[in-house]
C-alpha positions as CSV (number, residue, x, y, z in Angstrom):
1,M,10.9,166.5,215.0
2,A,11.7,170.0,213.6
3,E,9.3,171.4,211.1
4,E,10.6,171.5,207.5
5,K,11.8,174.9,206.4
6,R,11.4,176.5,203.0
7,A,13.8,179.0,201.5
8,F,13.5,182.2,199.5
9,G,16.2,183.8,197.4
10,Y,16.6,186.7,195.0
11,I,19.2,189.3,194.0
12,C,18.6,192.9,195.3
13,P,18.3,195.3,192.3
14,A,19.4,198.1,194.6
15,C,22.7,196.8,196.0
16,G,23.3,193.7,193.9
17,K,23.7,191.3,196.8
18,P,21.9,188.0,197.2
19,V,19.0,188.0,199.6
20,Y,18.2,184.6,201.3
21,G,15.7,183.7,204.0
22,E,14.0,180.7,205.5
23,R,10.5,180.2,206.9
24,T,8.7,177.2,208.4
25,Q,5.8,175.7,206.5
26,F,3.5,176.8,209.4
27,A,4.6,180.4,209.0
28,L,4.1,180.3,205.3
29,C,0.5,179.0,205.7
30,A,-0.3,181.4,208.5
31,A,0.5,184.8,207.0
32,A,2.2,186.8,204.3
33,V,6.0,186.5,204.2
34,G,8.3,189.5,203.8
35,L,12.0,189.1,203.0
36,V,13.9,192.4,203.1
37,C,17.4,193.0,201.8
38,E,19.8,194.3,204.5
39,C,20.2,197.5,202.5
40,G,16.6,198.2,203.1
41,H,15.7,199.0,199.5
42,S,14.0,195.9,198.3
43,E,11.6,193.3,199.7
44,L,10.1,190.1,198.4
45,T,6.6,189.3,199.6
46,A,4.6,186.1,199.4
47,E,1.0,186.0,200.4
48,P,-1.2,182.8,200.6
49,A,-4.4,183.0,198.6
50,G,-6.1,179.7,198.4
51,N,-4.2,177.3,196.2
52,V,-1.6,179.9,195.1
53,Y,0.8,182.4,196.6
54,R,0.8,185.9,195.3
55,I,4.4,186.9,195.1
56,T,6.1,190.3,194.5
57,V,9.7,189.9,193.4
58,P,12.4,192.6,193.2
59,C,14.3,191.6,190.1
60,G,18.1,191.8,190.2
61,V,18.2,190.9,186.5
62,C,16.3,193.8,184.9
63,G,16.2,196.1,187.9
64,G,12.4,196.2,188.2
65,E,9.7,194.5,190.3
66,H,7.5,191.6,189.1
67,R,4.3,190.1,190.4
68,A,3.5,186.4,189.9
69,E,1.4,183.6,191.3
70,A,2.9,180.2,192.2
71,P,1.1,177.0,193.2
72,A,1.0,176.5,196.9
73,E,1.9,172.9,196.5
74,Q,5.3,173.9,194.9
75,V,6.0,176.6,197.4
76,L,5.4,174.3,200.4
77,H,6.6,170.9,199.2
78,G,9.1,169.3,196.9
79,S,12.1,171.0,195.2
80,G,10.2,174.3,194.8
81,V,9.7,176.8,192.0
82,G,11.7,179.4,190.1
83,L,10.2,182.6,188.9
84,A,11.4,184.2,185.6
85,C,11.9,187.9,184.7
86,P,9.2,188.5,182.0
87,E,11.6,190.9,180.2
88,T,14.7,188.7,180.0
89,K,13.2,185.2,180.6
90,Q,16.0,184.6,183.1
91,L,15.0,183.1,186.4
92,C,15.2,185.8,189.1
93,C,13.7,184.2,192.2
94,Y,13.7,180.8,193.9
95,I,11.4,179.4,196.5
96,G,11.5,175.9,197.9
97,D,14.0,173.3,199.2
98,V,16.8,174.9,201.3
99,Y,19.7,173.2,199.5
100,R,18.3,173.9,196.0
101,V,17.5,177.6,196.7
102,E,21.0,178.1,198.1
103,S,22.6,176.5,195.1
104,A,20.3,178.3,192.6
105,L,21.0,181.7,194.3
106,R,24.7,181.2,193.8
107,D,24.2,180.5,190.1
108,L,21.9,183.6,189.8
109,E,24.6,185.7,191.4
110,I,27.1,184.6,188.8
111,A,24.6,185.2,186.0
112,V,23.9,188.7,187.2
113,E,27.6,189.5,187.5
114,K,28.2,188.1,184.0
115,K,25.5,190.4,182.7
116,K,27.1,193.4,184.4
117,D,30.4,192.5,182.7
118,G,28.7,192.5,179.3
119,E,28.6,188.7,178.9
120,T,25.2,187.2,178.3
121,F,24.2,183.5,178.0
122,V,22.9,182.1,174.8
123,D,19.9,180.7,176.7
124,N,19.5,181.6,180.4
125,L,17.2,178.7,181.3
126,I,19.5,176.1,179.6
127,M,22.5,177.5,181.4
128,Y,20.7,177.4,184.8
129,E,19.7,173.8,184.2
130,I,23.3,172.9,183.1
131,L,24.8,174.4,186.2
132,S,22.3,172.7,188.4
133,E,23.0,169.3,186.8
134,L,26.8,169.9,187.2
135,K,26.4,170.7,190.9
136,D,24.4,167.5,191.3
137,I,27.2,165.5,189.6
138,A,29.8,167.2,191.7
139,A,27.9,166.5,194.9
140,R,28.1,162.8,194.3
141,D,31.9,163.0,193.5
142,G,31.2,162.4,189.9
143,I,33.8,164.8,188.4
144,S,37.4,163.7,188.2
145,C,40.5,164.2,186.2
146,T,42.7,161.6,184.5
147,C,45.6,163.0,186.6
148,G,43.9,161.4,189.6
149,A,42.4,164.5,191.2
150,K,38.8,164.8,192.2
151,G,36.5,167.7,191.8
152,C,37.0,170.9,189.7
153,A,36.6,174.6,189.3
154,M,34.0,176.0,186.9
155,E,34.5,178.8,184.4
156,I,31.1,180.0,182.9
157,H,30.9,181.5,179.4
158,G,28.1,182.6,177.2
159,G,27.4,179.2,175.7
160,A,29.6,176.8,177.5
161,V,31.0,175.8,180.9
162,D,34.6,174.8,181.4
163,L,35.5,172.3,184.1
164,V,39.0,173.0,185.2
165,C,41.2,170.5,187.3
166,R,42.6,172.4,190.3
167,A,45.6,170.0,190.4
168,C,46.9,170.1,186.8
169,G,44.9,172.7,185.0
170,G,43.3,170.2,182.5
171,R,40.0,171.4,181.0
172,L,36.8,169.9,179.8
173,R,34.4,172.2,177.9
174,L,30.7,171.4,178.0
175,P,28.4,173.2,175.5
176,A,25.5,174.9,177.4
177,A,23.3,176.6,174.8
178,T,20.7,174.2,173.5
179,D,18.2,171.5,174.7
180,G,20.5,168.9,173.1
181,D,23.4,170.1,175.3
182,L,21.3,169.6,178.4
183,D,20.0,166.2,177.3
184,R,23.6,165.0,176.7
185,L,24.7,166.1,180.1
186,C,21.7,164.6,181.9
187,C,22.8,161.2,180.4
188,Q,26.2,161.5,182.1
189,Y,26.6,160.0,185.6
190,T,30.3,161.0,185.8
191,L,32.5,163.4,183.9
192,T,36.2,163.0,183.3
193,I,38.6,165.9,182.6
194,R,41.7,165.1,180.4
195,G,44.6,166.1,182.5
196,Q,47.5,168.2,181.2
197,G,50.9,166.5,180.9
198,Q,49.7,163.0,181.7
199,G,51.9,161.4,184.4
200,S,53.4,164.7,185.5
201,C,50.7,165.6,188.0
């Protein structure tokens, strides 16, 4: 049986590209981990130190470098841990379950691009949680349109996410700025977009 792998992900502050890597649990316990961007100008390091890991994170959000400690239990087991930029409070690094890190890194890439374009989120943490919840709903085929189509595209704004039907262009706007917005979404097992031109698509 193959040993479980754990993933690391961050955005390189030098070139702006997502950096992703996987390590076995044995490798993580045995020695410090280094994850270098292909451009060669940034490196994430994680060093075991008893019950914690000392982590140095290149931050694609503020452009700096941060040092943090994460519980070893979260690094090695379960869904993992997200580390936040102390300046912006936005999550900038993810460590843990392979699927979750891949998904979170895609969200982070979008968030960084939005910041470059001058668009900021009302609350970065709420937006991250909203996007994660939407991906979970989509993964179980829980998003559909009244025109009969399944799935959707997503358009992300400062305080909302639009679900857009690829078949008819219908939209469902979901607020994504407050704890209440997140609580309401977490109560939804499925989401339905109202199609455009009912009966014509």
